C-alpha positions in Angstrom: 10.6 -74.2 22.8 10.5 -75.6 26.3 7.3 -77.6 26.7 7.1 -76.6 30.3 6.3 -73.0 29.4 2.8 -72.0 30.3 2.7 -68.4 29.0 5.2 -68.4 26.1 4.6 -70.1 22.8 6.5 -70.3 19.5 8.6 -68.5 18.2 6.1 -68.7 15.3 7.2 -67.8 11.8 5.2 -65.0 10.3 5.3 -63.4 6.8 5.1 -59.9 8.4 7.0 -60.4 11.7 9.6 -63.0 10.9 10.2 -65.1 14.1 7.7 -64.0 16.8 7.7 -65.2 20.4 4.1 -65.2 21.7 3.1 -64.3 25.3 -0.4 -65.3 26.4 -1.3 -63.5 29.6 -5.0 -64.4 29.9 -6.5 -67.8 30.6 -7.9 -69.6 27.5 -10.6 -67.5 25.9 -10.8 -64.7 28.4 -11.8 -61.8 26.2 -13.8 -58.6 26.1 -15.3 -59.7 22.7 -16.9 -63.0 21.6 -16.3 -62.5 17.9 -18.2 -64.6 15.4 -15.0 -65.1 13.4 -12.6 -66.0 16.2 -10.3 -68.8 15.3 -10.0 -69.8 19.0 -13.8 -70.4 19.3 -16.3 -69.0 21.7 -15.3 -66.8 24.6 -15.8 -68.6 27.9 -14.8 -65.8 30.2 -16.5 -62.7 28.8 -15.2 -59.6 30.8 -14.2 -56.0 30.4 -12.5 -55.6 33.8 -8.8 -55.9 34.0 -7.1 -58.3 36.4 -3.8 -60.1 37.1 -5.1 -63.3 35.4 -1.7 -65.0 35.5 1.1 -64.5 38.1 3.4 -61.6 37.0 6.4 -63.3 38.6 5.8 -66.5 36.7 5.6 -64.9 33.3 8.8 -62.9 34.1 10.6 -66.2 35.2 9.6 -67.8 31.9 10.9 -64.8 29.9 14.2 -64.9 31.8 14.6 -68.6 31.1 13.8 -68.1 27.4 16.2 -65.2 27.0 18.9 -67.3 28.6 18.2 -70.5 26.6 17.3 -69.0 23.2 16.5 -65.3 23.1 16.3 -65.3 19.3 13.2 -63.6 17.9 12.3 -60.7 15.6 9.4 -59.7 17.9 8.0 -60.5 21.3 4.2 -60.4 20.8 1.4 -60.2 23.3 -1.2 -62.5 21.7 -2.8 -65.8 22.3 -6.4 -66.8 23.0 -7.8 -63.7 24.7 -7.4 -59.9 24.9 -4.0 -59.0 26.3 -5.0 -55.5 27.5 -7.2 -57.1 30.1 -4.0 -58.1 31.9 -3.5 -55.5 34.6 0.3 -55.9 34.7 0.8 -55.4 30.9 2.7 -52.1 31.3 5.0 -53.6 33.9 5.6 -56.7 31.8 6.6 -54.5 28.8 9.0 -52.6 31.0 10.5 -55.9 32.2 11.1 -57.0 28.6 12.5 -53.6 27.5 15.0 -53.7 30.4 16.4 -57.1 29.3 16.4 -57.2 25.5 16.3 -55.0 22.4 13.8 -57.3 20.7 10.8 -55.1 19.7 7.5 -55.6 21.5 4.2 -55.9 19.8 0.7 -56.0 21.3 -2.2 -57.6 19.3 -5.4 -56.0 20.7 -9.1 -55.8 19.7 -9.0 -52.1 20.8 -11.9 -52.5 23.2 -10.3 -50.9 26.3 -8.5 -47.9 24.8 -11.1 -45.6 26.2 -9.2 -46.1 29.5 -6.1 -43.9 29.8 -4.2 -46.5 31.9 -4.6 -49.1 29.1 -3.4 -46.5 26.5 -0.4 -45.6 28.6 0.6 -49.2 29.1 0.1 -50.4 25.5 2.0 -47.3 24.3 5.2 -48.7 25.8 5.2 -51.3 22.9 6.9 -50.7 19.6 3.9 -51.8 17.5 0.3 -52.1 18.5 -2.2 -53.8 16.2 -5.9 -53.0 16.8 -9.0 -54.2 15.0 -12.1 -52.6 13.3 -14.5 -54.7 11.4 -17.7 -52.8 12.2 -19.3 -49.4 11.5 -22.1 -48.9 13.9 -23.7 -50.3 17.1 -25.8 -52.9 15.4 -22.8 -54.4 13.4 -20.7 -54.2 16.6 -23.2 -56.3 18.6 -23.6 -58.8 15.8 -20.0 -59.3 14.9 -17.9 -58.6 18.0 -20.5 -59.4 20.6 -18.8 -57.3 23.3 -18.9 -57.7 27.1 -21.3 -55.6 29.1 -20.4 -52.0 29.3 -18.7 -51.8 25.9 -20.2 -50.0 22.9 -19.3 -49.1 19.4 -19.0 -45.5 20.6 -16.4 -46.4 23.2 -14.5 -48.5 20.7 -14.3 -45.8 18.1 -13.4 -43.0 20.6 -10.9 -45.3 22.3 -9.0 -46.2 19.2 -8.8 -42.5 18.1 -7.6 -41.6 21.6 -4.9 -44.2 21.5 -3.6 -42.9 18.2 -3.1 -39.5 19.7 -1.2 -40.9 22.7 1.0 -43.5 20.8 4.1 -42.6 18.9 4.9 -46.1 17.7 3.6 -48.0 14.8 -0.2 -48.4 14.9 -1.6 -51.2 12.6 -5.3 -51.7 12.0 -6.8 -55.1 11.0 -10.1 -55.3 9.3 -11.6 -58.7 9.3 -14.1 -59.2 6.4 -16.7 -61.9 5.9 -18.8 -62.6 2.9 -22.5 -61.7 3.4 -21.8 -60.1 6.8 -19.5 -57.0 6.4 -17.9 -57.2 3.0 -20.4 -55.3 0.8 -19.0 -52.2 -0.8 -21.0 -49.8 1.2 -20.2 -51.5 4.5 -16.4 -51.5 3.8 -16.6 -47.9 2.8 -18.1 -47.0 6.2 -15.4 -49.0 7.9 -12.8 -47.2 5.8 -14.1 -43.8 6.7 -13.8 -44.6 10.4 -10.3 -46.0 9.8 -9.3 -42.7 8.4 -10.2 -41.0 11.7 -7.9 -43.4 13.6 -5.0 -42.7 11.2 -3.1 -46.0 11.5 0.3 -46.5 9.9 -0.8 -49.7 8.2 -4.2 -51.3 7.4 -4.5 -55.1 7.0 -7.4 -56.9 5.4 -8.0 -60.4 6.8 -10.7 -63.1 6.3 -11.8 -66.5 7.6 -9.1 -68.8 6.1 -9.0 -70.6 9.5 -12.0 -72.2 11.1 -14.2 -69.5 12.8 -16.4 -69.7 15.9 -19.6 -69.6 13.8 -19.8 -72.0 10.9 -21.8 -69.5 8.8 -18.8 -67.2 8.6 -17.6 -67.4 5.0 -14.3 -66.0 3.7 -13.9 -63.3 1.1 -12.0 -64.2 -2.0 -8.4 -63.0 -2.3 -9.4 -61.2 -5.5 -12.2 -59.3 -3.8 -10.0 -58.4 -0.8 -7.4 -56.9 -3.2 -10.1 -54.9 -4.9 -11.2 -53.4 -1.6 -7.7 -52.3 -0.5 -7.9 -49.0 -2.3 -10.9 -47.9 -0.3 -8.6 -47.3 2.7 -6.1 -44.6 3.6 -3.3 -45.7 3.6 -4.0 -48.3 1.0 -4.7 -51.6 2.8 -2.7 -54.8 2.5 -4.2 -58.3 2.3 -2.7 -60.5 5.1 -5.0 -63.5 4.8 -2.9 -66.4 3.9 -4.4 -68.2 0.9 -1.2 -70.3 0.5 0.0 -73.3 2.5 3.2 -72.6 4.4 6.1 -74.7 3.2 7.5 -77.4 5.5 10.8 -76.9 7.1 13.5 -79.6 7.4 13.0 -82.3 10.0 13.7 -81.3 13.5 12.8 -82.2 17.1 9.1 -82.7 17.6 7.5 -81.5 20.8 3.9 -82.6 20.9 3.0 -80.6 24.0 4.3 -77.4 22.3 2.3 -78.2 19.2 -0.9 -78.6 21.2 -0.3 -75.4 23.0 0.1 -73.6 19.7 -3.0 -75.2 18.2 -5.1 -74.2 21.2 -4.2 -70.6 20.4 -4.0 -70.8 16.6 -5.7 -73.6 14.7 -3.2 -74.8 12.1 -2.7 -77.2 9.3 0.0 -80.0 9.4 2.0 -78.0 6.9 1.9 -74.9 9.1 2.9 -76.9 12.2 5.8 -78.4 10.2 7.0 -74.9 9.4 6.9 -73.9 13.1 8.4 -77.1 14.5 10.9 -78.1 11.8 9.5 -81.6 11.8 8.1 -83.4 8.8 4.4 -83.3 7.9 4.2 -87.1 8.3 5.7 -86.9 11.8 3.2 -84.1 12.7 0.2 -86.2 11.6 1.5 -89.3 13.4 2.1 -87.4 16.6 -1.3 -85.8 16.6 -3.4 -88.8 15.5 -3.8 -90.3 19.0 -5.0 -86.9 20.3 -7.6 -86.9 17.5 -8.7 -90.4 18.5 -8.9 -89.4 22.1 -11.0 -86.3 21.3 -8.4 -83.8 22.6 -8.0 -82.3 19.2 -10.4 -82.0 16.2 -9.9 -81.6 12.5 -12.0 -79.1 10.6 -12.0 -78.5 6.8 -11.8 -74.9 5.6 -11.1 -73.9 2.0 -10.0 -77.3 1.1 -7.5 -77.6 4.0 -7.5 -79.6 7.2 -7.0 -77.5 10.4 -6.2 -79.0 13.8 -8.1 -77.2 16.5 
């Protein structure tokens, strides 16, 4: 990956998506939520209004360059450190991609803006849209998602149902569970009942295997997650990674690209090795000076050391 890219990252290997090129169209931590479990930390720009946060032409130029230089990915995914549907040119950018490549497009969204028809219509241009639902009422919504002003559990619930009716592609729903917060049987049953209303094609259960924004957020065990899968229709899948990704063979190490990825997705040395193709030792040696300078931190989670 060209280290000069500002808006593209990866391609990142994924168990579910294969090789996924990420597009980040909001400045770091611009989001409509300030979730207690977010692996990117606290939201610093807490908004619910859409805008052209990054220049549309610049993102298109990077995509053109990537398609010419590499162009190999299983998916092109709108993801990163904020909420992609806040980007007012999302629909145009999906059109731009679709006109130039057959690589499927995915949008990872928290679902907060789907009460707006323009957001629904733009996101519906994607092949796969993944939304989230980890709450069951206004109180849990405020406690867990901590939405921007003007958003409510009522608008979230209605918006996600509305999007399902307008979207003919694959709709995936992620439920993020935390021990002692929203993982009790009765709480999950309430989430599952609302998920049935939304009627997603797939439901994924996740938990805090990466360092969260709030330290009191505790992961649910893999065994418990699997036991909860049957509460959902369709039956949920556990996507939380409880295993360390294997390292790939040595390759070219680009420290700037690694740092850009870490800022969006805290990762272990093993996971970074799998992404970059470099050895674990080389990863640690390259990032050690940044730890010493305070540009990166290491946080322990479930017996693993995550760069963040």
